[in-house]
Every structure is written in C-alpha cells, then in structure tokens.
PDB file of N, CA, C and O in Angstrom, chain B, residues numbered from 101:
ATOM      1  N   UNK B 101     -27.796  -4.445  -7.684  1.00  0.00           N
ATOM      2  CA  UNK B 101     -26.677  -3.535  -7.725  1.00  0.00           C
ATOM      3  C   UNK B 101     -27.052  -2.226  -7.043  1.00  0.00           C
ATOM      4  O   UNK B 101     -26.269  -1.689  -6.259  1.00  0.00           O
ATOM      5  N   UNK B 102     -28.207  -1.724  -7.324  1.00  0.00           N
ATOM      6  CA  UNK B 102     -28.684  -0.485  -6.726  1.00  0.00           C
ATOM      7  C   UNK B 102     -28.756  -0.611  -5.206  1.00  0.00           C
ATOM      8  O   UNK B 102     -28.387   0.314  -4.482  1.00  0.00           O
ATOM      9  N   UNK B 103     -29.229  -1.751  -4.733  1.00  0.00           N
ATOM     10  CA  UNK B 103     -29.354  -1.972  -3.292  1.00  0.00           C
ATOM     11  C   UNK B 103     -27.973  -1.996  -2.630  1.00  0.00           C
ATOM     12  O   UNK B 103     -27.812  -1.456  -1.536  1.00  0.00           O
ATOM     13  N   UNK B 104     -26.983  -2.608  -3.269  1.00  0.00           N
ATOM     14  CA  UNK B 104     -25.623  -2.629  -2.743  1.00  0.00           C
ATOM     15  C   UNK B 104     -25.095  -1.204  -2.572  1.00  0.00           C
ATOM     16  O   UNK B 104     -24.458  -0.890  -1.567  1.00  0.00           O
ATOM     17  N   UNK B 105     -25.359  -0.359  -3.542  1.00  0.00           N
ATOM     18  CA  UNK B 105     -24.902   1.031  -3.487  1.00  0.00           C
ATOM     19  C   UNK B 105     -25.588   1.798  -2.351  1.00  0.00           C
ATOM     20  O   UNK B 105     -24.950   2.605  -1.675  1.00  0.00           O
ATOM     21  N   UNK B 106     -26.861   1.554  -2.146  1.00  0.00           N
ATOM     22  CA  UNK B 106     -27.579   2.212  -1.048  1.00  0.00           C
ATOM     23  C   UNK B 106     -27.035   1.748   0.296  1.00  0.00           C
ATOM     24  O   UNK B 106     -26.808   2.557   1.196  1.00  0.00           O
ATOM     25  N   UNK B 107     -26.828   0.445   0.427  1.00  0.00           N
ATOM     26  CA  UNK B 107     -26.327  -0.107   1.689  1.00  0.00           C
ATOM     27  C   UNK B 107     -25.005   0.548   2.062  1.00  0.00           C
ATOM     28  O   UNK B 107     -24.819   0.957   3.209  1.00  0.00           O
ATOM     29  N   UNK B 108     -24.079   0.654   1.103  1.00  0.00           N
ATOM     30  CA  UNK B 108     -22.745   1.140   1.444  1.00  0.00           C
ATOM     31  C   UNK B 108     -22.577   2.644   1.293  1.00  0.00           C
ATOM     32  O   UNK B 108     -21.572   3.178   1.762  1.00  0.00           O
ATOM     33  N   UNK B 109     -23.490   3.342   0.676  1.00  0.00           N
ATOM     34  CA  UNK B 109     -23.386   4.802   0.638  1.00  0.00           C
ATOM     35  C   UNK B 109     -24.123   5.426   1.815  1.00  0.00           C
ATOM     36  O   UNK B 109     -23.585   6.318   2.470  1.00  0.00           O
ATOM     37  N   UNK B 110     -25.329   4.981   2.093  1.00  0.00           N
ATOM     38  CA  UNK B 110     -26.112   5.526   3.199  1.00  0.00           C
ATOM     39  C   UNK B 110     -25.926   4.744   4.489  1.00  0.00           C
ATOM     40  O   UNK B 110     -25.845   5.333   5.567  1.00  0.00           O
ATOM     41  N   UNK B 111     -25.859   3.434   4.390  1.00  0.00           N
ATOM     42  CA  UNK B 111     -25.816   2.597   5.583  1.00  0.00           C
ATOM     43  C   UNK B 111     -24.459   2.448   6.226  1.00  0.00           C
ATOM     44  O   UNK B 111     -24.371   2.061   7.392  1.00  0.00           O
ATOM     45  N   UNK B 112     -23.394   2.745   5.497  1.00  0.00           N
ATOM     46  CA  UNK B 112     -22.050   2.542   6.046  1.00  0.00           C
ATOM     47  C   UNK B 112     -21.763   3.431   7.246  1.00  0.00           C
ATOM     48  O   UNK B 112     -20.966   3.062   8.108  1.00  0.00           O
ATOM     49  N   UNK B 113     -22.385   4.571   7.315  1.00  0.00           N
ATOM     50  CA  UNK B 113     -22.110   5.505   8.412  1.00  0.00           C
ATOM     51  C   UNK B 113     -22.963   5.229   9.658  1.00  0.00           C
ATOM     52  O   UNK B 113     -22.796   5.895  10.680  1.00  0.00           O
ATOM     53  N   UNK B 114     -23.864   4.264   9.577  1.00  0.00           N
ATOM     54  CA  UNK B 114     -24.726   3.951  10.714  1.00  0.00           C
ATOM     55  C   UNK B 114     -23.974   3.218  11.811  1.00  0.00           C
ATOM     56  O   UNK B 114     -23.008   2.502  11.547  1.00  0.00           O
ATOM     57  N   UNK B 115     -24.422   3.400  13.027  1.00  0.00           N
ATOM     58  CA  UNK B 115     -23.883   2.605  14.122  1.00  0.00           C
ATOM     59  C   UNK B 115     -24.402   1.177  13.971  1.00  0.00           C
ATOM     60  O   UNK B 115     -25.454   0.949  13.374  1.00  0.00           O
ATOM     61  N   UNK B 116     -23.654   0.221  14.518  1.00  0.00           N
ATOM     62  CA  UNK B 116     -23.993  -1.191  14.330  1.00  0.00           C
ATOM     63  C   UNK B 116     -25.403  -1.537  14.780  1.00  0.00           C
ATOM     64  O   UNK B 116     -26.058  -2.361  14.142  1.00  0.00           O
ATOM     65  N   UNK B 117     -25.889  -0.936  15.854  1.00  0.00           N
ATOM     66  CA  UNK B 117     -27.230  -1.270  16.334  1.00  0.00           C
ATOM     67  C   UNK B 117     -28.337  -0.678  15.469  1.00  0.00           C
ATOM     68  O   UNK B 117     -29.493  -1.079  15.598  1.00  0.00           O
ATOM     69  N   UNK B 118     -28.008   0.265  14.590  1.00  0.00           N
ATOM     70  CA  UNK B 118     -29.001   0.858  13.688  1.00  0.00           C
ATOM     71  C   UNK B 118     -29.104   0.117  12.357  1.00  0.00           C
ATOM     72  O   UNK B 118     -30.090   0.273  11.637  1.00  0.00           O
ATOM     73  N   UNK B 119     -28.118  -0.669  12.033  1.00  0.00           N
ATOM     74  CA  UNK B 119     -28.097  -1.344  10.733  1.00  0.00           C
ATOM     75  C   UNK B 119     -29.275  -2.292  10.516  1.00  0.00           C
ATOM     76  O   UNK B 119     -29.833  -2.293   9.419  1.00  0.00           O
ATOM     77  N   UNK B 120     -29.686  -3.099  11.499  1.00  0.00           N
ATOM     78  CA  UNK B 120     -30.838  -3.975  11.268  1.00  0.00           C
ATOM     79  C   UNK B 120     -32.121  -3.193  10.941  1.00  0.00           C
ATOM     80  O   UNK B 120     -32.912  -3.633  10.106  1.00  0.00           O
ATOM     81  N   UNK B 121     -32.328  -2.061  11.579  1.00  0.00           N
ATOM     82  CA  UNK B 121     -33.500  -1.236  11.284  1.00  0.00           C
ATOM     83  C   UNK B 121     -33.433  -0.704   9.858  1.00  0.00           C
ATOM     84  O   UNK B 121     -34.435  -0.692   9.142  1.00  0.00           O
ATOM     85  N   UNK B 122     -32.259  -0.269   9.459  1.00  0.00           N
ATOM     86  CA  UNK B 122     -32.044   0.233   8.099  1.00  0.00           C
ATOM     87  C   UNK B 122     -32.317  -0.865   7.075  1.00  0.00           C
ATOM     88  O   UNK B 122     -32.977  -0.632   6.062  1.00  0.00           O
ATOM     89  N   UNK B 123     -31.806  -2.059   7.348  1.00  0.00           N
ATOM     90  CA  UNK B 123     -32.040  -3.189   6.447  1.00  0.00           C
ATOM     91  C   UNK B 123     -33.519  -3.534   6.342  1.00  0.00           C
ATOM     92  O   UNK B 123     -34.018  -3.840   5.259  1.00  0.00           O
ATOM     93  N   UNK B 124     -34.200  -3.484   7.449  1.00  0.00           N
ATOM     94  CA  UNK B 124     -35.634  -3.779   7.456  1.00  0.00           C
ATOM     95  C   UNK B 124     -36.380  -2.836   6.527  1.00  0.00           C
ATOM     96  O   UNK B 124     -37.245  -3.269   5.765  1.00  0.00           O
ATOM     97  N   UNK B 125     -36.058  -1.569   6.583  1.00  0.00           N
ATOM     98  CA  UNK B 125     -36.696  -0.582   5.701  1.00  0.00           C
ATOM     99  C   UNK B 125     -36.343  -0.872   4.245  1.00  0.00           C
ATOM    100  O   UNK B 125     -37.216  -0.835   3.378  1.00  0.00           O
ATOM    101  N   UNK B 126     -35.088  -1.156   3.973  1.00  0.00           N
ATOM    102  CA  UNK B 126     -34.674  -1.449   2.593  1.00  0.00           C
ATOM    103  C   UNK B 126     -35.384  -2.682   2.039  1.00  0.00           C
ATOM    104  O   UNK B 126     -35.793  -2.697   0.878  1.00  0.00           O
ATOM    105  N   UNK B 127     -35.527  -3.695   2.854  1.00  0.00           N
ATOM    106  CA  UNK B 127     -36.205  -4.918   2.400  1.00  0.00           C
ATOM    107  C   UNK B 127     -37.689  -4.652   2.133  1.00  0.00           C
ATOM    108  O   UNK B 127     -38.270  -5.227   1.213  1.00  0.00           O
ATOM    109  N   UNK B 128     -38.301  -3.777   2.944  1.00  0.00           N
ATOM    110  CA  UNK B 128     -39.719  -3.465   2.740  1.00  0.00           C
ATOM    111  C   UNK B 128     -39.944  -2.671   1.459  1.00  0.00           C
ATOM    112  O   UNK B 128     -40.921  -2.910   0.750  1.00  0.00           O
ATOM    113  N   UNK B 129     -39.052  -1.730   1.152  1.00  0.00           N
ATOM    114  CA  UNK B 129     -39.254  -0.877  -0.028  1.00  0.00           C
ATOM    115  C   UNK B 129     -38.669  -1.471  -1.302  1.00  0.00           C
ATOM    116  O   UNK B 129     -38.917  -0.967  -2.397  1.00  0.00           O
ATOM    117  N   UNK B 130     -37.899  -2.535  -1.161  1.00  0.00           N
ATOM    118  CA  UNK B 130     -37.296  -3.158  -2.338  1.00  0.00           C
ATOM    119  C   UNK B 130     -38.380  -3.805  -3.199  1.00  0.00           C
ATOM    120  O   UNK B 130     -39.212  -4.568  -2.708  1.00  0.00           O
ATOM    121  N   UNK B 131     -38.351  -3.492  -4.464  1.00  0.00           N
ATOM    122  CA  UNK B 131     -39.334  -4.075  -5.380  1.00  0.00           C
ATOM    123  C   UNK B 131     -38.761  -5.297  -6.104  1.00  0.00           C
ATOM    124  O   UNK B 131     -39.443  -5.924  -6.915  1.00  0.00           O
ATOM    125  N   UNK B 132     -37.526  -5.622  -5.808  1.00  0.00           N
ATOM    126  CA  UNK B 132     -36.885  -6.772  -6.446  1.00  0.00           C
ATOM    127  C   UNK B 132     -36.620  -7.863  -5.439  1.00  0.00           C
ATOM    128  O   UNK B 132     -36.349  -7.588  -4.270  1.00  0.00           O
ATOM    129  N   UNK B 133     -36.695  -9.073  -5.878  1.00  0.00           N
ATOM    130  CA  UNK B 133     -36.330 -10.207  -5.039  1.00  0.00           C
ATOM    131  C   UNK B 133     -34.838 -10.442  -5.153  1.00  0.00           C
ATOM    132  O   UNK B 133     -34.105  -9.610  -5.687  1.00  0.00           O
ATOM    133  N   UNK B 134     -34.404 -11.553  -4.660  1.00  0.00           N
ATOM    134  CA  UNK B 134     -33.007 -11.918  -4.806  1.00  0.00           C
ATOM    135  C   UNK B 134     -32.078 -11.352  -3.750  1.00  0.00           C
ATOM    136  O   UNK B 134     -30.861 -11.505  -3.857  1.00  0.00           O
ATOM    137  N   UNK B 135     -32.627 -10.698  -2.730  1.00  0.00           N
ATOM    138  CA  UNK B 135     -31.779 -10.208  -1.655  1.00  0.00           C
ATOM    139  C   UNK B 135     -31.360 -11.384  -0.784  1.00  0.00           C
ATOM    140  O   UNK B 135     -32.118 -12.343  -0.634  1.00  0.00           O
ATOM    141  N   UNK B 136     -30.167 -11.322  -0.210  1.00  0.00           N
ATOM    142  CA  UNK B 136     -29.720 -12.447   0.628  1.00  0.00           C
ATOM    143  C   UNK B 136     -30.549 -12.564   1.894  1.00  0.00           C
ATOM    144  O   UNK B 136     -31.087 -11.573   2.389  1.00  0.00           O
ATOM    145  N   UNK B 137     -30.649 -13.766   2.410  1.00  0.00           N
ATOM    146  CA  UNK B 137     -31.390 -13.991   3.647  1.00  0.00           C
ATOM    147  C   UNK B 137     -30.621 -13.443   4.845  1.00  0.00           C
ATOM    148  O   UNK B 137     -31.222 -13.064   5.850  1.00  0.00           O
ATOM    149  N   UNK B 138     -29.300 -13.401   4.738  1.00  0.00           N
ATOM    150  CA  UNK B 138     -28.472 -12.844   5.809  1.00  0.00           C
ATOM    151  C   UNK B 138     -28.343 -11.337   5.617  1.00  0.00           C
ATOM    152  O   UNK B 138     -28.890 -10.774   4.669  1.00  0.00           O
ATOM    153  N   UNK B 139     -27.628 -10.700   6.510  1.00  0.00           N
ATOM    154  CA  UNK B 139     -27.488  -9.250   6.487  1.00  0.00           C
ATOM    155  C   UNK B 139     -26.924  -8.735   5.162  1.00  0.00           C
ATOM    156  O   UNK B 139     -26.024  -9.341   4.582  1.00  0.00           O
ATOM    157  N   UNK B 140     -27.458  -7.628   4.700  1.00  0.00           N
ATOM    158  CA  UNK B 140     -26.948  -6.998   3.481  1.00  0.00           C
ATOM    159  C   UNK B 140     -25.518  -6.510   3.685  1.00  0.00           C
ATOM    160  O   UNK B 140     -24.752  -6.411   2.726  1.00  0.00           O
ATOM    161  N   UNK B 141     -25.158  -6.206   4.925  1.00  0.00           N
ATOM    162  CA  UNK B 141     -23.806  -5.753   5.233  1.00  0.00           C
ATOM    163  C   UNK B 141     -22.807  -6.911   5.237  1.00  0.00           C
ATOM    164  O   UNK B 141     -21.601  -6.683   5.146  1.00  0.00           O
ATOM    165  N   UNK B 142     -23.289  -8.134   5.341  1.00  0.00           N
ATOM    166  CA  UNK B 142     -22.426  -9.309   5.345  1.00  0.00           C
ATOM    167  C   UNK B 142     -22.270  -9.909   3.956  1.00  0.00           C
ATOM    168  O   UNK B 142     -21.648 -10.960   3.797  1.00  0.00           O
ATOM    169  N   UNK B 143     -22.831  -9.249   2.952  1.00  0.00           N
ATOM    170  CA  UNK B 143     -22.790  -9.741   1.575  1.00  0.00           C
ATOM    171  C   UNK B 143     -22.425  -8.608   0.633  1.00  0.00           C
ATOM    172  O   UNK B 143     -22.593  -7.434   0.961  1.00  0.00           O
ATOM    173  N   UNK B 144     -21.928  -8.967  -0.530  1.00  0.00           N
ATOM    174  CA  UNK B 144     -21.675  -7.979  -1.574  1.00  0.00           C
ATOM    175  C   UNK B 144     -22.338  -8.466  -2.851  1.00  0.00           C
ATOM    176  O   UNK B 144     -22.575  -9.660  -3.035  1.00  0.00           O
ATOM    177  N   UNK B 145     -22.629  -7.519  -3.726  1.00  0.00           N
ATOM    178  CA  UNK B 145     -23.218  -7.895  -5.004  1.00  0.00           C
ATOM    179  C   UNK B 145     -22.087  -8.073  -5.997  1.00  0.00           C
ATOM    180  O   UNK B 145     -21.351  -7.128  -6.280  1.00  0.00           O
ATOM    181  N   UNK B 146     -21.944  -9.273  -6.526  1.00  0.00           N
ATOM    182  CA  UNK B 146     -20.877  -9.583  -7.473  1.00  0.00           C
ATOM    183  C   UNK B 146     -21.272  -9.062  -8.849  1.00  0.00           C
ATOM    184  O   UNK B 146     -21.996  -9.726  -9.591  1.00  0.00           O
ATOM    185  N   UNK B 147     -20.789  -7.869  -9.181  1.00  0.00           N
ATOM    186  CA  UNK B 147     -21.120  -7.218 -10.448  1.00  0.00           C
ATOM    187  C   UNK B 147     -20.470  -7.920 -11.638  1.00  0.00           C
ATOM    188  O   UNK B 147     -21.015  -7.904 -12.742  1.00  0.00           O
ATOM    189  N   UNK B 148     -19.312  -8.535 -11.418  1.00  0.00           N
ATOM    190  CA  UNK B 148     -18.486  -9.012 -12.510  1.00  0.00           C
ATOM    191  C   UNK B 148     -18.788 -10.434 -12.962  1.00  0.00           C
ATOM    192  O   UNK B 148     -18.896 -10.698 -14.159  1.00  0.00           O
ATOM    193  N   UNK B 149     -18.923 -11.344 -12.014  1.00  0.00           N
ATOM    194  CA  UNK B 149     -19.029 -12.745 -12.412  1.00  0.00           C
ATOM    195  C   UNK B 149     -20.450 -13.295 -12.322  1.00  0.00           C
ATOM    196  O   UNK B 149     -21.081 -13.570 -13.343  1.00  0.00           O
ATOM    197  N   UNK B 150     -20.945 -13.453 -11.105  1.00  0.00           N
ATOM    198  CA  UNK B 150     -22.202 -14.176 -10.908  1.00  0.00           C
ATOM    199  C   UNK B 150     -23.450 -13.313 -10.999  1.00  0.00           C
ATOM    200  O   UNK B 150     -24.548 -13.833 -11.198  1.00  0.00           O
ATOM    201  N   UNK B 151     -23.295 -11.991 -10.856  1.00  0.00           N
ATOM    202  CA  UNK B 151     -24.446 -11.073 -10.854  1.00  0.00           C
ATOM    203  C   UNK B 151     -25.457 -11.486  -9.789  1.00  0.00           C
ATOM    204  O   UNK B 151     -26.660 -11.567 -10.041  1.00  0.00           O
ATOM    205  N   UNK B 152     -24.929 -11.746  -8.585  1.00  0.00           N
ATOM    206  CA  UNK B 152     -25.787 -12.121  -7.461  1.00  0.00           C
ATOM    207  C   UNK B 152     -25.088 -11.734  -6.158  1.00  0.00           C
ATOM    208  O   UNK B 152     -23.916 -11.359  -6.160  1.00  0.00           O
ATOM    209  N   UNK B 153     -25.816 -11.828  -5.053  1.00  0.00           N
ATOM    210  CA  UNK B 153     -25.262 -11.537  -3.734  1.00  0.00           C
ATOM    211  C   UNK B 153     -24.408 -12.703  -3.266  1.00  0.00           C
ATOM    212  O   UNK B 153     -24.806 -13.862  -3.381  1.00  0.00           O
ATOM    213  N   UNK B 154     -23.230 -12.387  -2.738  1.00  0.00           N
ATOM    214  CA  UNK B 154     -22.284 -13.387  -2.268  1.00  0.00           C
ATOM    215  C   UNK B 154     -21.759 -12.936  -0.904  1.00  0.00           C
ATOM    216  O   UNK B 154     -21.576 -11.742  -0.668  1.00  0.00           O
ATOM    217  N   UNK B 155     -21.521 -13.885  -0.020  1.00  0.00           N
ATOM    218  CA  UNK B 155     -20.990 -13.576   1.297  1.00  0.00           C
ATOM    219  C   UNK B 155     -19.562 -13.037   1.181  1.00  0.00           C
ATOM    220  O   UNK B 155     -18.772 -13.517   0.368  1.00  0.00           O
ATOM    221  N   UNK B 156     -19.244 -12.036   2.004  1.00  0.00           N
ATOM    222  CA  UNK B 156     -17.878 -11.497   2.024  1.00  0.00           C
ATOM    223  C   UNK B 156     -16.883 -12.590   2.375  1.00  0.00           C
ATOM    224  O   UNK B 156     -15.725 -12.518   1.965  1.00  0.00           O
ATOM    225  N   UNK B 157     -17.307 -13.600   3.124  1.00  0.00           N
ATOM    226  CA  UNK B 157     -16.419 -14.713   3.486  1.00  0.00           C
ATOM    227  C   UNK B 157     -15.799 -15.370   2.258  1.00  0.00           C
ATOM    228  O   UNK B 157     -14.670 -15.857   2.312  1.00  0.00           O
ATOM    229  N   UNK B 158     -16.531 -15.382   1.162  1.00  0.00           N
ATOM    230  CA  UNK B 158     -16.064 -16.052  -0.059  1.00  0.00           C
ATOM    231  C   UNK B 158     -14.911 -15.303  -0.729  1.00  0.00           C
ATOM    232  O   UNK B 158     -14.181 -15.886  -1.530  1.00  0.00           O
ATOM    233  N   UNK B 159     -14.739 -14.018  -0.410  1.00  0.00           N
ATOM    234  CA  UNK B 159     -13.674 -13.206  -1.018  1.00  0.00           C
ATOM    235  C   UNK B 159     -12.388 -13.176  -0.203  1.00  0.00           C
ATOM    236  O   UNK B 159     -11.376 -12.651  -0.666  1.00  0.00           O
ATOM    237  N   UNK B 160     -12.413 -13.730   1.000  1.00  0.00           N
ATOM    238  CA  UNK B 160     -11.215 -13.684   1.849  1.00  0.00           C
ATOM    239  C   UNK B 160     -10.202 -14.713   1.346  1.00  0.00           C
ATOM    240  O   UNK B 160     -10.475 -15.913   1.362  1.00  0.00           O
ATOM    241  N   UNK B 161      -9.031 -14.245   0.898  1.00  0.00           N
ATOM    242  CA  UNK B 161      -8.027 -15.191   0.411  1.00  0.00           C
ATOM    243  C   UNK B 161      -7.330 -15.905   1.562  1.00  0.00           C
ATOM    244  O   UNK B 161      -7.381 -15.457   2.707  1.00  0.00           O
ATOM    245  N   UNK B 162      -6.695 -16.993   1.250  1.00  0.00           N
ATOM    246  CA  UNK B 162      -5.937 -17.724   2.257  1.00  0.00           C
ATOM    247  C   UNK B 162      -4.708 -16.896   2.646  1.00  0.00           C
ATOM    248  O   UNK B 162      -4.080 -16.267   1.795  1.00  0.00           O
ATOM    249  N   UNK B 163      -4.378 -16.905   3.923  1.00  0.00           N
ATOM    250  CA  UNK B 163      -3.233 -16.137   4.408  1.00  0.00           C
ATOM    251  C   UNK B 163      -1.933 -16.800   3.980  1.00  0.00           C
ATOM    252  O   UNK B 163      -1.740 -18.002   4.162  1.00  0.00           O
ATOM    253  N   UNK B 164      -1.050 -15.995   3.412  1.00  0.00           N
ATOM    254  CA  UNK B 164       0.295 -16.448   3.054  1.00  0.00           C
ATOM    255  C   UNK B 164       1.263 -15.511   3.766  1.00  0.00           C
ATOM    256  O   UNK B 164       1.271 -14.307   3.509  1.00  0.00           O
ATOM    257  N   UNK B 165       2.068 -16.059   4.649  1.00  0.00           N
ATOM    258  CA  UNK B 165       2.980 -15.207   5.410  1.00  0.00           C
ATOM    259  C   UNK B 165       4.134 -14.728   4.532  1.00  0.00           C
ATOM    260  O   UNK B 165       4.548 -15.428   3.607  1.00  0.00           O
ATOM    261  N   UNK B 166       4.656 -13.522   4.825  1.00  0.00           N
ATOM    262  CA  UNK B 166       5.771 -13.007   4.032  1.00  0.00           C
ATOM    263  C   UNK B 166       7.018 -13.876   4.212  1.00  0.00           C
ATOM    264  O   UNK B 166       7.339 -14.296   5.324  1.00  0.00           O
ATOM    265  N   UNK B 167       7.696 -14.130   3.134  1.00  0.00           N
ATOM    266  CA  UNK B 167       8.851 -15.034   3.175  1.00  0.00           C
ATOM    267  C   UNK B 167      10.017 -14.449   3.953  1.00  0.00           C
ATOM    268  O   UNK B 167      10.803 -15.198   4.532  1.00  0.00           O
ATOM    269  N   UNK B 168      10.148 -13.126   3.980  1.00  0.00           N
ATOM    270  CA  UNK B 168      11.268 -12.531   4.718  1.00  0.00           C
ATOM    271  C   UNK B 168      10.981 -12.415   6.219  1.00  0.00           C
ATOM    272  O   UNK B 168      11.877 -12.098   7.001  1.00  0.00           O
ATOM    273  N   UNK B 169       9.732 -12.670   6.618  1.00  0.00           N
ATOM    274  CA  UNK B 169       9.377 -12.678   8.023  1.00  0.00           C
ATOM    275  C   UNK B 169       9.302 -11.316   8.693  1.00  0.00           C
ATOM    276  O   UNK B 169       9.238 -11.240   9.920  1.00  0.00           O
ATOM    277  N   UNK B 170       9.309 -10.241   7.918  1.00  0.00           N
ATOM    278  CA  UNK B 170       9.248  -8.903   8.506  1.00  0.00           C
ATOM    279  C   UNK B 170       7.829  -8.627   9.017  1.00  0.00           C
ATOM    280  O   UNK B 170       6.841  -8.793   8.301  1.00  0.00           O
ATOM    281  N   UNK B 171       7.771  -8.205  10.266  1.00  0.00           N
ATOM    282  CA  UNK B 171       6.492  -7.944  10.910  1.00  0.00           C
ATOM    283  C   UNK B 171       5.685  -6.881  10.165  1.00  0.00           C
ATOM    284  O   UNK B 171       4.463  -6.989  10.062  1.00  0.00           O
ATOM    285  N   UNK B 172       6.353  -5.872   9.652  1.00  0.00           N
ATOM    286  CA  UNK B 172       5.669  -4.755   8.997  1.00  0.00           C
ATOM    287  C   UNK B 172       4.953  -5.197   7.707  1.00  0.00           C
ATOM    288  O   UNK B 172       4.062  -4.492   7.232  1.00  0.00           O
ATOM    289  N   UNK B 173       5.321  -6.324   7.152  1.00  0.00           N
ATOM    290  CA  UNK B 173       4.704  -6.814   5.913  1.00  0.00           C
ATOM    291  C   UNK B 173       3.531  -7.765   6.162  1.00  0.00           C
ATOM    292  O   UNK B 173       2.905  -8.242   5.216  1.00  0.00           O
ATOM    293  N   UNK B 174       3.239  -8.036   7.415  1.00  0.00           N
ATOM    294  CA  UNK B 174       2.173  -8.974   7.742  1.00  0.00           C
ATOM    295  C   UNK B 174       0.820  -8.274   7.681  1.00  0.00           C
ATOM    296  O   UNK B 174       0.594  -7.281   8.372  1.00  0.00           O
ATOM    297  N   UNK B 175      -0.059  -8.786   6.867  1.00  0.00           N
ATOM    298  CA  UNK B 175      -1.446  -8.342   6.814  1.00  0.00           C
ATOM    299  C   UNK B 175      -2.305  -9.599   6.662  1.00  0.00           C
ATOM    300  O   UNK B 175      -2.337 -10.226   5.604  1.00  0.00           O
ATOM    301  N   UNK B 176      -2.982  -9.939   7.722  1.00  0.00           N
ATOM    302  CA  UNK B 176      -3.828 -11.130   7.705  1.00  0.00           C
ATOM    303  C   UNK B 176      -5.178 -10.739   7.115  1.00  0.00           C
ATOM    304  O   UNK B 176      -5.878  -9.901   7.684  1.00  0.00           O
ATOM    305  N   UNK B 177      -5.554 -11.332   5.984  1.00  0.00           N
ATOM    306  CA  UNK B 177      -6.844 -10.973   5.385  1.00  0.00           C
ATOM    307  C   UNK B 177      -8.012 -11.476   6.234  1.00  0.00           C
ATOM    308  O   UNK B 177      -8.065 -12.645   6.616  1.00  0.00           O
ATOM    309  N   UNK B 178      -8.930 -10.582   6.515  1.00  0.00           N
ATOM    310  CA  UNK B 178     -10.151 -10.915   7.245  1.00  0.00           C
ATOM    311  C   UNK B 178     -11.328 -10.398   6.434  1.00  0.00           C
ATOM    312  O   UNK B 178     -11.144  -9.724   5.421  1.00  0.00           O
ATOM    313  N   UNK B 179     -12.508 -10.709   6.871  1.00  0.00           N
ATOM    314  CA  UNK B 179     -13.697 -10.196   6.195  1.00  0.00           C
ATOM    315  C   UNK B 179     -13.653  -8.669   6.161  1.00  0.00           C
ATOM    316  O   UNK B 179     -13.963  -8.057   5.139  1.00  0.00           O
ATOM    317  N   UNK B 180     -13.269  -8.060   7.275  1.00  0.00           N
ATOM    318  CA  UNK B 180     -13.242  -6.598   7.332  1.00  0.00           C
ATOM    319  C   UNK B 180     -12.188  -5.986   6.416  1.00  0.00           C
ATOM    320  O   UNK B 180     -12.471  -5.004   5.731  1.00  0.00           O
ATOM    321  N   UNK B 181     -10.972  -6.547   6.387  1.00  0.00           N
ATOM    322  CA  UNK B 181      -9.950  -5.978   5.507  1.00  0.00           C
ATOM    323  C   UNK B 181     -10.332  -6.138   4.038  1.00  0.00           C
ATOM    324  O   UNK B 181     -10.093  -5.240   3.231  1.00  0.00           O
ATOM    325  N   UNK B 182     -10.919  -7.266   3.695  1.00  0.00           N
ATOM    326  CA  UNK B 182     -11.351  -7.489   2.309  1.00  0.00           C
ATOM    327  C   UNK B 182     -12.513  -6.563   1.953  1.00  0.00           C
ATOM    328  O   UNK B 182     -12.525  -5.964   0.878  1.00  0.00           O
ATOM    329  N   UNK B 183     -13.475  -6.448   2.842  1.00  0.00           N
ATOM    330  CA  UNK B 183     -14.655  -5.610   2.593  1.00  0.00           C
ATOM    331  C   UNK B 183     -14.260  -4.153   2.371  1.00  0.00           C
ATOM    332  O   UNK B 183     -14.678  -3.542   1.388  1.00  0.00           O
ATOM    333  N   UNK B 184     -13.465  -3.595   3.271  1.00  0.00           N
ATOM    334  CA  UNK B 184     -13.121  -2.181   3.164  1.00  0.00           C
ATOM    335  C   UNK B 184     -12.145  -1.903   2.048  1.00  0.00           C
ATOM    336  O   UNK B 184     -12.190  -0.823   1.458  1.00  0.00           O
ATOM    337  N   UNK B 185     -11.268  -2.830   1.736  1.00  0.00           N
ATOM    338  CA  UNK B 185     -10.395  -2.676   0.564  1.00  0.00           C
ATOM    339  C   UNK B 185     -11.217  -2.654  -0.712  1.00  0.00           C
ATOM    340  O   UNK B 185     -10.955  -1.858  -1.613  1.00  0.00           O
ATOM    341  N   UNK B 186     -12.210  -3.528  -0.789  1.00  0.00           N
ATOM    342  CA  UNK B 186     -13.097  -3.581  -1.952  1.00  0.00           C
ATOM    343  C   UNK B 186     -13.871  -2.276  -2.104  1.00  0.00           C
ATOM    344  O   UNK B 186     -13.960  -1.722  -3.200  1.00  0.00           O
ATOM    345  N   UNK B 187     -14.425  -1.796  -1.006  1.00  0.00           N
ATOM    346  CA  UNK B 187     -15.223  -0.575  -1.057  1.00  0.00           C
ATOM    347  C   UNK B 187     -14.375   0.649  -1.391  1.00  0.00           C
ATOM    348  O   UNK B 187     -14.828   1.540  -2.109  1.00  0.00           O
ATOM    349  N   UNK B 188     -13.172   0.696  -0.884  1.00  0.00           N
ATOM    350  CA  UNK B 188     -12.283   1.816  -1.203  1.00  0.00           C
ATOM    351  C   UNK B 188     -11.789   1.759  -2.639  1.00  0.00           C
ATOM    352  O   UNK B 188     -11.497   2.790  -3.243  1.00  0.00           O
ATOM    353  N   UNK B 189     -11.697   0.553  -3.183  1.00  0.00           N
ATOM    354  CA  UNK B 189     -11.240   0.394  -4.565  1.00  0.00           C
ATOM    355  C   UNK B 189     -12.288   0.835  -5.527  1.00  0.00           C
ATOM    356  O   UNK B 189     -12.079   0.772  -6.738  1.00  0.00           O
TER     357      UNK B 189
END
C-alpha cells in the first residue's frame, strides 16, 4: 500500500521516459516482496478485496453504449480513464 502511494504521489508527475528509472530505485529500496513483475504504473494495489497488486486492465468494465445514442454521453472505458478516475476518487 505504501509503495502504491509513493508511485502515484511522487511518480505521477514524471515524464514517461523517467518512470522506469524511478521504479528501479523503488524496487531497490523496497524492503517488502510482492511487487508486480510488470510496471508499478500498470498495476494498482487492491486495498479492499485481494490486498495485492492487480493490473489496471482487470478494472476496465465492458463498454455499454448509451441507449439514446447521444454522442455527448459516450465515454469508452480504457485503462487510462479507469486509472485516473480511481486516483481522483
């Protein structure tokens, strides 16, 4: 949980090419195991259910188009929309 907070409080403002270097440092100083093998930015720590790292892909719901067909109501869920909605929440 602590690592998730560091990744998204300090690492969120980094440019994309700096993130791997940041992750490398975090992995070296981490005294706990259980970090995902993939990028820390591509995973979230599930505080509520599993208490483990899970891929953001698992949180993307299936797209359901609006029944009235209005363009302004269309929001296609992607990894990015789910990730940033979660972080803002």
